[in-house]
C-alpha positions as CSV (number, residue, x, y, z in Angstrom):
1,M,9.2,47.7,-26.6
2,S,9.8,44.1,-27.7
3,L,9.3,43.0,-31.3
4,E,7.1,40.1,-30.1
5,R,4.8,42.4,-28.1
6,S,4.4,44.6,-31.1
7,L,2.5,41.9,-33.0
8,T,0.4,40.6,-30.0
9,H,-2.7,42.6,-30.9
10,F,-2.3,42.3,-34.7
11,D,-5.3,40.4,-36.1
12,E,-4.3,39.5,-39.7
13,V,-7.6,37.6,-40.2
14,S,-9.6,40.8,-40.1
15,I,-7.4,42.6,-42.7
16,R,-9.3,43.2,-46.0
17,G,-7.1,45.8,-47.8
18,P,-4.3,44.7,-50.1
19,A,-1.6,46.0,-47.6
20,V,-1.4,47.4,-44.1
21,G,1.5,48.9,-42.1
22,M,2.8,48.9,-38.6
23,R,5.7,51.0,-37.2
24,M,7.8,50.5,-34.0
25,Q,11.0,51.4,-32.3
26,V,13.1,48.8,-30.6
27,A,14.7,49.7,-27.2
28,D,16.0,46.3,-26.3
29,Y,19.0,44.7,-28.1
30,K,17.5,41.3,-27.3
31,S,14.1,42.1,-28.8
32,E,13.2,39.1,-30.9
33,V,10.1,37.5,-32.4
34,P,10.5,33.7,-32.1
35,V,9.7,31.4,-35.0
36,H,6.2,32.1,-36.4
37,Q,4.4,32.5,-39.6
38,H,1.6,34.7,-41.2
39,R,-1.1,34.1,-43.7
40,L,-0.1,37.4,-45.2
41,G,3.2,38.2,-46.8
42,Q,5.4,40.4,-44.6
43,L,7.9,43.1,-45.6
44,V,10.2,44.2,-42.8
45,L,11.8,47.6,-43.5
46,A,14.6,49.0,-41.4
47,L,14.4,52.8,-41.1
48,K,17.3,52.9,-38.7
49,G,19.6,50.2,-37.4
50,G,19.5,46.6,-38.8
51,V,17.2,43.6,-38.7
52,M,18.1,39.9,-39.1
53,C,15.4,37.5,-40.3
54,S,15.9,33.8,-40.0
55,V,14.0,31.2,-42.1
56,P,14.6,27.4,-42.2
57,S,17.2,27.6,-45.0
58,A,18.9,31.0,-44.6
59,L,19.6,34.1,-42.5
60,W,18.8,37.5,-44.1
61,M,20.3,40.8,-43.1
62,V,18.3,44.1,-43.5
63,P,20.4,47.3,-43.3
64,P,18.8,50.7,-43.3
65,S,16.7,51.5,-46.5
66,C,16.5,47.8,-47.4
67,A,13.7,45.4,-46.5
68,V,13.3,41.7,-46.2
69,W,10.4,40.1,-48.0
70,V,8.9,37.0,-46.2
71,P,6.2,35.3,-48.3
72,G,3.0,34.2,-46.5
73,G,3.2,30.8,-44.8
74,T,7.0,31.0,-44.3
75,P,8.2,30.2,-40.8
76,H,10.6,32.9,-39.7
77,S,12.1,34.8,-36.7
78,I,13.1,38.4,-36.5
79,R,15.8,40.2,-34.4
80,A,16.8,43.8,-34.5
81,T,19.8,45.8,-33.4
82,A,19.4,48.2,-30.4
83,N,17.4,51.3,-31.1
84,A,16.3,50.1,-34.5
85,R,13.2,51.7,-36.1
86,I,11.2,49.2,-38.1
87,C,8.2,49.2,-40.4
88,Y,6.1,46.1,-41.1
89,L,4.0,45.9,-44.3
90,F,1.6,43.0,-44.4
91,V,0.5,42.1,-47.9
92,Q,-2.5,40.0,-49.0
93,P,-1.6,36.8,-50.9
94,G,-1.5,37.5,-54.7
95,A,-1.7,41.3,-54.2
96,V,1.8,41.8,-55.7
97,R,4.2,39.8,-57.8
98,L,7.2,39.3,-55.5
99,P,9.6,36.3,-55.2
100,E,8.1,33.1,-53.7
101,H,11.1,32.8,-51.4
102,C,12.5,35.1,-48.7
103,C,14.8,37.9,-50.1
104,T,16.3,41.3,-49.2
105,L,15.1,44.2,-51.4
106,S,16.7,47.5,-52.0
107,I,14.0,50.1,-51.3
108,S,13.6,53.4,-53.2
109,P,12.8,56.7,-51.3
110,L,9.3,56.6,-52.8
111,V,8.6,53.0,-51.6
112,R,10.0,53.9,-48.2
113,E,7.8,56.9,-47.8
114,L,4.7,55.0,-49.0
115,V,5.4,52.2,-46.4
116,V,5.9,54.8,-43.7
117,H,2.6,56.4,-44.7
118,M,0.7,53.1,-44.5
119,T,1.9,52.7,-40.9
120,D,-0.1,55.9,-40.0
121,E,-3.3,54.7,-41.7
122,P,-6.0,52.6,-40.1
123,L,-5.9,48.9,-40.7
124,D,-9.5,48.9,-42.1
125,Y,-9.9,51.2,-45.1
126,P,-12.0,51.2,-48.3
127,L,-10.1,50.1,-51.4
128,N,-11.6,53.1,-53.3
129,S,-10.1,55.7,-51.0
130,P,-6.9,57.7,-50.9
131,T,-5.3,55.1,-48.7
132,G,-6.5,52.3,-50.9
133,R,-5.1,53.9,-54.0
134,K,-1.8,54.6,-52.3
135,A,-1.6,51.0,-51.3
136,I,-2.0,50.0,-54.9
137,V,0.7,52.4,-56.0
138,L,3.0,51.1,-53.2
139,L,2.6,47.5,-54.3
140,D,3.2,48.4,-58.0
141,E,6.4,50.1,-57.0
142,L,7.4,47.4,-54.6
143,A,7.4,44.8,-57.4
144,R,10.1,46.8,-59.2
145,M,12.6,46.8,-56.3
146,P,15.9,45.0,-57.0
147,V,17.0,42.0,-54.9
148,E,20.1,42.4,-52.7
149,H,22.3,39.4,-52.0
150,L,22.5,39.8,-48.2
151,H,21.8,36.3,-47.0
152,L,23.6,33.4,-45.5
153,P,22.5,29.9,-46.5
154,T,22.1,27.7,-43.4
155,S,21.5,24.0,-42.8
156,D,19.9,21.7,-40.2
157,E,22.6,19.0,-40.9
158,P,24.1,18.4,-37.4
159,R,27.8,18.9,-38.4
160,M,27.0,22.0,-40.4
161,R,24.9,23.4,-37.6
162,K,27.8,22.9,-35.2
163,I,30.2,24.8,-37.4
164,A,27.7,27.6,-38.0
165,K,27.0,27.9,-34.3
166,M,30.7,28.1,-33.4
167,L,31.5,30.6,-36.2
168,S,28.6,32.8,-35.2
169,A,29.8,32.8,-31.6
170,D,33.4,33.5,-32.7
171,P,33.6,34.9,-36.2
172,A,37.3,35.4,-35.8
173,D,37.9,31.6,-35.7
174,R,40.3,31.0,-38.7
175,R,40.4,27.2,-38.6
176,T,41.1,25.7,-42.0
177,L,38.7,23.4,-43.7
178,A,40.9,20.4,-42.7
179,E,40.8,21.5,-39.0
180,W,37.0,21.9,-39.1
181,G,36.8,18.4,-40.7
182,K,38.7,16.9,-37.7
183,L,36.4,18.7,-35.3
184,V,33.3,17.1,-36.9
185,A,35.0,13.7,-37.7
186,M,35.1,14.2,-41.5
187,S,37.8,14.3,-44.1
188,E,38.6,17.7,-45.6
189,R,37.2,16.6,-49.0
190,S,34.0,15.2,-47.4
191,L,33.3,18.3,-45.5
192,A,33.9,20.5,-48.6
193,R,31.4,18.4,-50.4
194,L,28.9,18.6,-47.5
195,V,29.1,22.4,-47.3
196,R,28.5,22.8,-51.0
197,Q,25.7,20.3,-51.0
198,E,24.0,22.1,-48.1
199,T,24.6,25.7,-49.0
200,G,25.5,25.9,-52.7
201,L,28.8,27.6,-51.7
202,S,32.4,26.6,-51.1
203,F,33.4,26.7,-47.4
204,G,35.5,29.8,-48.0
205,R,32.7,31.7,-49.7
206,W,30.2,30.5,-47.1
207,R,32.4,31.8,-44.2
208,Q,33.0,35.0,-46.0
209,Q,29.2,35.5,-46.4
210,L,28.8,34.9,-42.7
211,H,31.4,37.5,-42.0
212,L,29.6,40.0,-44.3
213,I,26.3,39.4,-42.5
214,V,27.9,39.9,-39.1
215,A,29.8,42.9,-40.3
216,I,26.6,44.7,-41.6
217,R,24.8,44.0,-38.4
218,Q,27.7,45.4,-36.2
219,L,28.1,48.4,-38.5
220,C,24.4,49.1,-38.4
221,A,24.7,49.0,-34.6
222,G,27.2,51.8,-34.7
223,Q,30.5,49.9,-34.3
224,S,33.6,51.3,-36.1
225,V,35.1,49.6,-39.2
226,Q,38.3,48.9,-37.3
227,R,36.5,47.3,-34.4
228,V,34.4,45.1,-36.8
229,A,37.5,44.1,-38.7
230,E,39.2,43.0,-35.4
231,A,36.1,41.1,-34.3
232,L,36.1,39.1,-37.5
233,G,39.8,38.2,-37.2
234,Y,41.0,40.2,-40.2
235,Q,44.8,41.0,-40.0
236,S,44.1,44.6,-41.2
237,V,41.3,47.0,-41.8
238,T,42.4,47.1,-45.4
239,A,41.8,43.3,-45.8
240,F,38.3,43.7,-44.3
241,I,37.4,46.6,-46.5
242,T,38.6,44.7,-49.6
243,M,36.3,41.8,-48.7
244,F,33.4,44.1,-48.1
245,K,33.9,46.0,-51.4
246,K,34.3,42.7,-53.3
247,S,31.0,41.5,-51.9
248,L,28.9,44.6,-52.1
249,G,30.7,46.8,-54.7
250,K,31.6,49.6,-52.3
251,P,33.7,49.9,-49.2
252,P,31.8,50.2,-45.9
253,A,31.8,54.0,-45.7
254,K,30.6,54.5,-49.3
255,Y,28.0,51.7,-48.9
256,F,26.4,53.3,-45.9
257,A,26.7,56.8,-47.4
258,S,24.8,55.6,-50.5
259,I,22.1,54.1,-48.2
260,S,21.9,57.5,-46.4
261,E,21.6,59.4,-49.7
262,S,19.0,57.0,-50.9
263,R,17.0,57.5,-47.7
264,D,17.3,61.2,-47.9
265,G,16.7,61.4,-51.6
């Protein structure tokens, strides 16, 4: 089932409750919803596998038991790893106090179960009903979820877009900043200034964040740590694990084990 087809019959105009849910399983690695937007806010929760959400200024990664929040009116596209299980929660504007920009949220077991519950409920329900009351509790809890820094700032600037495209196609490319500068006809200093201006990060930090996003996606898809480290051009598995731990506070095995414990807890 494609992600795009899953939304074909969803009529957000008719939604009256504060939040409604939808659940689906992805069977096709290439399943993707092209750039679109909703009047309602959208929470995309990964129950299994991983989801990537692109907005005009950034790319967001959603590992299991995390969710990406997309405020209403934000153009975005969604792509999932093979055999992912996904829940959508559509939220009325003003129904919950969440960031006004796209972000990844860490989801508690309670919020996860409430979202799953909403996907089994009808889209049209009275506010003063068990489903309506659970929706209110869900939104209250959702507002308390912490933000995870699992995003990659992107840019429409032509030279930045070229570098990002080449690095996404070959994350193991280890060209220096000076070498990238020659490729896009800029001095090393000018390119460093451009990267910081467009992303808010140094080139090294920006490339490391790209590696982190790619790594999480591949690990969610079931690839081994060694294979991911090789695909990203790290000289050793240890060097990759060090980068991962520095970025997320835990090595890959413990990071995904904590996600599993959170999901089961």
